[in-house]
FIKOLZA-1660 file (N, C-alpha, C; in steps of 0.1 Angstrom, whole numbers, plus 5000, padded with zeros to 4 digits):
% residues 148
   i   px   py   pz ch aa at
   1 8384 7452 1196  A  M  N
   1 8383 7437 1195  A  M CA
   1 8372 7434 1186  A  M  C
   2 8374 7425 1176  A  S  N
   2 8364 7421 1167  A  S CA
   2 8354 7411 1173  A  S  C
   3 8343 7410 1167  A  A  N
   3 8333 7400 1172  A  A CA
   3 8339 7386 1173  A  A  C
   4 8348 7383 1163  A  A  N
   4 8354 7369 1163  A  A CA
   4 8363 7367 1174  A  A  C
   5 8369 7379 1180  A  E  N
   5 8378 7377 1191  A  E CA
   5 8372 7382 1204  A  E  C
   6 8359 7384 1205  A  A  N
   6 8353 7388 1217  A  A CA
   6 8355 7377 1227  A  A  C
   7 8354 7381 1240  A  A  N
   7 8355 7372 1251  A  A CA
   7 8345 7361 1249  A  A  C
   8 8350 7348 1251  A  P  N
   8 8341 7337 1250  A  P CA
   8 8332 7336 1262  A  P  C
   9 8321 7329 1261  A  P  N
   9 8312 7327 1272  A  P CA
   9 8319 7319 1283  A  P  C
  10 8314 7320 1296  A  P  N
  10 8320 7312 1306  A  P CA
  10 8318 7297 1303  A  P  C
  11 8328 7289 1308  A  V  N
  11 8327 7275 1305  A  V CA
  11 8317 7268 1314  A  V  C
  12 8308 7261 1307  A  T  N
  12 8298 7253 1314  A  T CA
  12 8301 7238 1312  A  T  C
  13 8303 7231 1322  A  R  N
  13 8307 7217 1320  A  R CA
  13 8295 7208 1317  A  R  C
  14 8295 7202 1306  A  R  N
  14 8285 7193 1302  A  R CA
  14 8289 7178 1304  A  R  C
  15 8280 7169 1304  A  P  N
  15 8283 7155 1306  A  P CA
  15 8294 7149 1297  A  P  C
  16 8294 7154 1284  A  Y  N
  16 8304 7149 1275  A  Y CA
  16 8318 7156 1276  A  Y  C
  17 8319 7166 1285  A  Q  N
  17 8331 7173 1288  A  Q CA
  17 8337 7165 1300  A  Q  C
  18 8347 7156 1297  A  K  N
  18 8352 7147 1308  A  K CA
  18 8362 7154 1318  A  K  C
  19 8369 7164 1313  A  Y  N
  19 8379 7171 1321  A  Y CA
  19 8376 7186 1321  A  Y  C
  20 8378 7193 1332  A  A  N
  20 8376 7207 1333  A  A CA
  20 8386 7215 1324  A  A  C
  21 8381 7224 1317  A  V  N
  21 8389 7233 1309  A  V CA
  21 8385 7247 1310  A  V  C
  22 8394 7256 1307  A  D  N
  22 8391 7271 1307  A  D CA
  22 8394 7276 1293  A  D  C
  23 8387 7286 1289  A  V  N
  23 8390 7293 1277  A  V CA
  23 8396 7307 1280  A  V  C
  24 8407 7310 1274  A  A  N
  24 8415 7322 1277  A  A CA
  24 8423 7326 1265  A  A  C
  25 8428 7338 1265  A  P  N
  25 8436 7343 1253  A  P CA
  25 8448 7333 1251  A  P  C
  26 8451 7331 1239  A  S  N
  26 8462 7321 1235  A  S CA
  26 8473 7329 1228  A  S  C
  27 8485 7324 1230  A  T  N
  27 8497 7330 1223  A  T CA
  27 8497 7324 1208  A  T  C
  28 8490 7313 1206  A  I  N
  28 8489 7307 1193  A  I CA
  28 8480 7315 1184  A  I  C
  29 8467 7317 1188  A  D  N
  29 8458 7325 1180  A  D CA
  29 8445 7327 1188  A  D  C
  30 8441 7340 1189  A  G  N
  30 8428 7344 1195  A  G CA
  30 8427 7338 1209  A  G  C
  31 8417 7330 1211  A  H  N
  31 8415 7323 1224  A  H CA
  31 8419 7308 1222  A  H  C
  32 8422 7302 1233  A  G  N
  32 8425 7287 1233  A  G CA
  32 8418 7281 1245  A  G  C
  33 8419 7268 1245  A  V  N
  33 8413 7260 1256  A  V CA
  33 8424 7254 1264  A  V  C
  34 8424 7256 1277  A  F  N
  34 8434 7252 1286  A  F CA
  34 8430 7242 1297  A  F  C
  35 8438 7233 1300  A  A  N
  35 8434 7223 1310  A  A CA
  35 8433 7230 1324  A  A  C
  36 8421 7228 1330  A  A  N
  36 8419 7234 1343  A  A CA
  36 8422 7223 1354  A  A  C
  37 8426 7212 1350  A  E  N
  37 8430 7201 1359  A  E CA
  37 8439 7192 1352  A  E  C
  38 8446 7183 1359  A  A  N
  38 8455 7174 1352  A  A CA
  38 8447 7164 1344  A  A  C
  39 8452 7162 1331  A  I  N
  39 8445 7153 1322  A  I CA
  39 8455 7142 1319  A  I  C
  40 8452 7129 1322  A  P  N
  40 8461 7118 1320  A  P CA
  40 8463 7116 1305  A  P  C
  41 8473 7108 1301  A  E  N
  41 8475 7105 1287  A  E CA
  41 8464 7095 1282  A  E  C
  42 8461 7096 1269  A  R  N
  42 8452 7087 1262  A  R CA
  42 8438 7086 1268  A  R  C
  43 8432 7097 1272  A  V  N
  43 8418 7097 1277  A  V CA
  43 8410 7107 1269  A  V  C
  44 8397 7105 1269  A  K  N
  44 8388 7115 1262  A  K CA
  44 8387 7127 1271  A  K  C
  45 8390 7139 1265  A  I  N
  45 8390 7152 1272  A  I CA
  45 8375 7157 1271  A  I  C
  46 8370 7156 1260  A  G  N
  46 8356 7161 1258  A  G CA
  46 8352 7161 1243  A  G  C
  47 8342 7168 1239  A  E  N
  47 8338 7168 1225  A  E CA
  47 8331 7182 1223  A  E  C
  48 8328 7184 1211  A  I  N
  48 8322 7196 1206  A  I CA
  48 8310 7193 1198  A  I  C
  49 8300 7201 1199  A  R  N
  49 8287 7199 1192  A  R CA
  49 8284 7212 1184  A  R  C
  50 8278 7210 1173  A  G  N
  50 8275 7222 1165  A  G CA
  50 8264 7219 1155  A  G  C
  51 8263 7228 1145  A  E  N
  51 8252 7227 1135  A  E CA
  51 8256 7218 1123  A  E  C
  52 8249 7207 1121  A  A  N
  52 8251 7198 1109  A  A CA
  52 8247 7205 1096  A  A  C
  53 8257 7205 1087  A  I  N
  53 8254 7212 1074  A  I CA
  53 8261 7204 1063  A  I  C
  54 8258 7207 1051  A  S  N
  54 8264 7200 1039  A  S CA
  54 8278 7205 1038  A  S  C
  55 8287 7197 1031  A  V  N
  55 8300 7202 1028  A  V CA
  55 8300 7214 1019  A  V  C
  56 8290 7214 1009  A  D  N
  56 8289 7225 1000  A  D CA
  56 8286 7238 1008  A  D  C
  57 8277 7237 1018  A  E  N
  57 8274 7249 1026  A  E CA
  57 8286 7253 1035  A  E  C
  58 8293 7243 1040  A  A  N
  58 8305 7246 1048  A  A CA
  58 8315 7253 1040  A  A  C
  59 8317 7250 1027  A  R  N
  59 8327 7257 1019  A  R CA
  59 8323 7271 1016  A  R  C
  60 8310 7273 1014  A  I  N
  60 8305 7286 1012  A  I CA
  60 8307 7295 1025  A  I  C
  61 8304 7289 1036  A  R  N
  61 8306 7297 1049  A  R CA
  61 8321 7300 1051  A  R  C
  62 8330 7291 1047  A  A  N
  62 8344 7293 1049  A  A CA
  62 8349 7305 1041  A  A  C
  63 8342 7308 1030  A  T  N
  63 8347 7320 1022  A  T CA
  63 8341 7333 1028  A  T  C
  64 8331 7332 1036  A  R  N
  64 8324 7344 1042  A  R CA
  64 8330 7349 1055  A  R  C
  65 8338 7341 1062  A  H  N
  65 8343 7345 1075  A  H CA
  65 8358 7343 1076  A  H  C
  66 8364 7352 1082  A  E  N
  66 8379 7352 1084  A  E CA
  66 8382 7340 1094  A  E  C
  67 8374 7339 1104  A  R  N
  67 8377 7328 1114  A  R CA
  67 8366 7318 1114  A  R  C
  68 8369 7306 1110  A  I  N
  68 8358 7296 1109  A  I CA
  68 8361 7284 1118  A  I  C
  69 8351 7277 1122  A  M  N
  69 8352 7266 1131  A  M CA
  69 8343 7255 1125  A  M  C
  70 8348 7248 1114  A  I  N
  70 8340 7238 1107  A  I CA
  70 8349 7226 1106  A  I  C
  71 8343 7214 1108  A  V  N
  71 8349 7201 1106  A  V CA
  71 8341 7193 1095  A  V  C
  72 8348 7188 1085  A  E  N
  72 8341 7180 1075  A  E CA
  72 8341 7166 1080  A  E  C
  73 8330 7159 1082  A  L  N
  73 8329 7146 1087  A  L CA
  73 8330 7135 1076  A  L  C
  74 8325 7139 1064  A  S  N
  74 8325 7130 1052  A  S CA
  74 8325 7139 1040  A  S  C
  75 8325 7133 1028  A  P  N
  75 8325 7141 1016  A  P CA
  75 8311 7149 1014  A  P  C
  76 8301 7146 1022  A  R  N
  76 8288 7152 1021  A  R CA
  76 8284 7160 1034  A  R  C
  77 8290 7157 1045  A  R  N
  77 8285 7162 1058  A  R CA
  77 8296 7169 1066  A  R  C
  78 8292 7181 1072  A  A  N
  78 8302 7189 1080  A  A CA
  78 8294 7194 1092  A  A  C
  79 8302 7198 1102  A  I  N
  79 8296 7205 1114  A  I CA
  79 8303 7218 1116  A  I  C
  80 8294 7228 1117  A  D  N
  80 8299 7242 1120  A  D CA
  80 8297 7245 1134  A  D  C
  81 8308 7249 1141  A  F  N
  81 8309 7251 1155  A  F CA
  81 8309 7266 1158  A  F  C
  82 8307 7275 1148  A  T  N
  82 8307 7289 1150  A  T CA
  82 8298 7294 1162  A  T  C
  83 8286 7288 1163  A  R  N
  83 8277 7293 1173  A  R CA
  83 8277 7284 1185  A  R  C
  84 8285 7274 1186  A  S  N
  84 8285 7265 1197  A  S CA
  84 8291 7272 1209  A  S  C
  85 8287 7268 1221  A  D  N
  85 8293 7274 1233  A  D CA
  85 8301 7263 1240  A  D  C
  86 8304 7252 1233  A  D  N
  86 8313 7242 1239  A  D CA
  86 8327 7247 1239  A  D  C
  87 8334 7246 1250  A  P  N
  87 8348 7252 1251  A  P CA
  87 8358 7246 1241  A  P  C
  88 8356 7233 1238  A  M  N
  88 8366 7227 1229  A  M CA
  88 8366 7233 1215  A  M  C
  89 8357 7242 1212  A  R  N
  89 8357 7248 1199  A  R CA
  89 8369 7258 1198  A  R  C
  90 8375 7261 1209  A  Y  N
  90 8386 7270 1209  A  Y CA
  90 8400 7263 1208  A  Y  C
  91 8399 7250 1205  A  T  N
  91 8412 7242 1204  A  T CA
  91 8420 7247 1192  A  T  C
  92 8432 7252 1195  A  N  N
  92 8441 7257 1184  A  N CA
  92 8449 7245 1178  A  N  C
  93 8455 7248 1167  A  H  N
  93 8464 7239 1160  A  H CA
  93 8478 7240 1166  A  H  C
  94 8485 7229 1166  A  S  N
  94 8499 7229 1169  A  S CA
  94 8505 7217 1160  A  S  C
  95 8517 7220 1155  A  C  N
  95 8524 7210 1148  A  C CA
  95 8530 7199 1157  A  C  C
  96 8530 7201 1170  A  R  N
  96 8533 7191 1180  A  R CA
  96 8522 7191 1191  A  R  C
  97 8511 7186 1188  A  P  N
  97 8499 7187 1196  A  P CA
  97 8500 7177 1209  A  P  C
  98 8492 7180 1219  A  N  N
  98 8491 7172 1230  A  N CA
  98 8478 7164 1230  A  N  C
  99 8470 7166 1220  A  A  N
  99 8457 7159 1219  A  A CA
  99 8454 7156 1204  A  A  C
 100 8444 7148 1202  A  R  N
 100 8440 7145 1188  A  R CA
 100 8425 7146 1187  A  R  C
 101 8421 7150 1175  A  L  N
 101 8406 7151 1172  A  L CA
 101 8402 7138 1166  A  L  C
 102 8391 7132 1170  A  V  N
 102 8386 7119 1165  A  V CA
 102 8372 7121 1161  A  V  C
 103 8369 7117 1149  A  L  N
 103 8355 7117 1144  A  L CA
 103 8349 7103 1146  A  L  C
 104 8338 7103 1154  A  D  N
 104 8332 7090 1157  A  D CA
 104 8317 7091 1157  A  D  C
 105 8311 7085 1147  A  N  N
 105 8296 7085 1145  A  N CA
 105 8290 7099 1145  A  N  C
 106 8297 7108 1138  A  G  N
 106 8292 7122 1137  A  G CA
 106 8295 7131 1148  A  G  C
 107 8303 7125 1158  A  R  N
 107 8308 7133 1169  A  R CA
 107 8322 7137 1167  A  R  C
 108 8326 7149 1172  A  V  N
 108 8339 7154 1171  A  V CA
 108 8345 7154 1186  A  V  C
 109 8354 7144 1188  A  E  N
 109 8359 7142 1202  A  E CA
 109 8374 7145 1203  A  E  C
 110 8378 7148 1215  A  F  N
 110 8392 7152 1217  A  F CA
 110 8398 7142 1227  A  F  C
 111 8410 7136 1224  A  F  N
 111 8416 7127 1233  A  F CA
 111 8431 7131 1235  A  F  C
 112 8435 7130 1247  A  S  N
 112 8449 7134 1250  A  S CA
 112 8459 7124 1244  A  S  C
 113 8470 7129 1239  A  L  N
 113 8481 7121 1234  A  L CA
 113 8491 7118 1245  A  L  C
 114 8492 7127 1254  A  R  N
 114 8501 7126 1266  A  R CA
 114 8494 7133 1277  A  R  C
 115 8500 7132 1289  A  A  N
 115 8495 7139 1301  A  A CA
 115 8495 7154 1298  A  A  C
 116 8485 7161 1302  A  V  N
 116 8484 7175 1300  A  V CA
 116 8483 7182 1314  A  V  C
 117 8492 7191 1317  A  A  N
 117 8493 7198 1330  A  A CA
 117 8482 7209 1331  A  A  C
 118 8478 7211 1343  A  P  N
 118 8469 7223 1345  A  P CA
 118 8475 7235 1340  A  P  C
 119 8467 7243 1333  A  G  N
 119 8472 7256 1327  A  G CA
 119 8478 7254 1313  A  G  C
 120 8480 7242 1309  A  E  N
 120 8486 7240 1295  A  E CA
 120 8475 7241 1285  A  E  C
 121 8478 7247 1273  A  E  N
 121 8469 7248 1263  A  E CA
 121 8467 7235 1256  A  E  C
 122 8455 7231 1253  A  I  N
 122 8452 7218 1246  A  I CA
 122 8452 7221 1231  A  I  C
 123 8460 7214 1224  A  T  N
 123 8461 7216 1209  A  T CA
 123 8460 7203 1202  A  T  C
 124 8456 7204 1189  A  V  N
 124 8455 7193 1180  A  V CA
 124 8462 7197 1167  A  V  C
 125 8466 7187 1159  A  D  N
 125 8471 7190 1145  A  D CA
 125 8458 7190 1136  A  D  C
 126 8456 7202 1131  A  Y  N
 126 8444 7203 1122  A  Y CA
 126 8445 7194 1110  A  Y  C
 127 8457 7190 1105  A  G  N
 127 8458 7182 1093  A  G CA
 127 8454 7191 1081  A  G  C
 128 8448 7185 1071  A  E  N
 128 8444 7192 1059  A  E CA
 128 8433 7202 1062  A  E  C
 129 8435 7215 1058  A  T  N
 129 8425 7225 1060  A  T CA
 129 8421 7232 1047  A  T  C
 130 8411 7240 1047  A  H  N
 130 8407 7247 1035  A  H CA
 130 8417 7258 1031  A  H  C
 131 8427 7261 1040  A  H  N
 131 8437 7271 1038  A  H CA
 131 8447 7266 1027  A  H  C
 132 8448 7253 1025  A  A  N
 132 8457 7247 1015  A  A CA
 132 8472 7253 1016  A  A  C
 133 8477 7254 1029  A  G  N
 133 8490 7259 1030  A  G CA
 133 8493 7274 1029  A  G  C
 134 8482 7282 1029  A  T  N
 134 8483 7296 1027  A  T CA
 134 8483 7304 1040  A  T  C
 135 8479 7298 1051  A  L  N
 135 8477 7305 1064  A  L CA
 135 8490 7302 1072  A  L  C
 136 8497 7312 1076  A  P  N
 136 8509 7309 1084  A  P CA
 136 8506 7303 1098  A  P  C
 137 8513 7293 1101  A  C  N
 137 8512 7286 1114  A  C CA
 137 8519 7294 1125  A  C  C
 138 8512 7296 1136  A  R  N
 138 8519 7304 1147  A  R CA
 138 8520 7296 1160  A  R  C
 139 8521 7282 1158  A  C  N
 139 8521 7274 1170  A  C CA
 139 8535 7275 1178  A  C  C
 140 8545 7278 1171  A  G  N
 140 8558 7280 1177  A  G CA
 140 8565 7267 1182  A  G  C
 141 8560 7256 1178  A  A  N
 141 8566 7243 1182  A  A CA
 141 8579 7240 1174  A  A  C
 142 8588 7234 1180  A  P  N
 142 8600 7230 1173  A  P CA
 142 8596 7221 1161  A  P  C
 143 8602 7224 1149  A  G  N
 143 8598 7217 1137  A  G CA
 143 8585 7221 1131  A  G  C
 144 8580 7233 1135  A  C  N
 144 8567 7237 1129  A  C CA
 144 8568 7237 1114  A  C  C
 145 8557 7233 1108  A  R  N
 145 8556 7232 1093  A  R CA
 145 8555 7246 1087  A  R  C
 146 8551 7256 1095  A  G  N
 146 8551 7270 1090  A  G CA
 146 8538 7274 1083  A  G  C
 147 8529 7265 1080  A  A  N
 147 8517 7269 1073  A  A CA
 147 8506 7259 1075  A  A  C
 148 8493 7263 1074  A  L  N
 148 8482 7254 1075  A  L CA
 148 8475 7254 1061  A  L  C
% end
């Protein structure tokens, strides 16, 4: 098992994590984040915090690692979650997600699109990525785009 796929740390619930989640192996990719309790539709699930960096630095880091966890907030600012221990950092992509990622005043938040059952993997549509359509999508959803 590579360092990138090593077992994640135990989930610690912080005040900004509104619903309990678990991190476990995912059929989509590596580890995923799973609802540990029922999550109603259209509510904040939680957020993720990380290291604020420039977009230039983010793009350099993206070329150095196979598995990255970076969100660009603006043309100049990004957040790197690689060292974060927030469980939502393990949110995988799906072409038919049950949650959405929202950027709000420098925060990266996750909101449910529909009710999420306990044990169900929480997913978002990553949208445009640095992969530019070269990374095969493994979400398995009906109508999957096939690439990220």
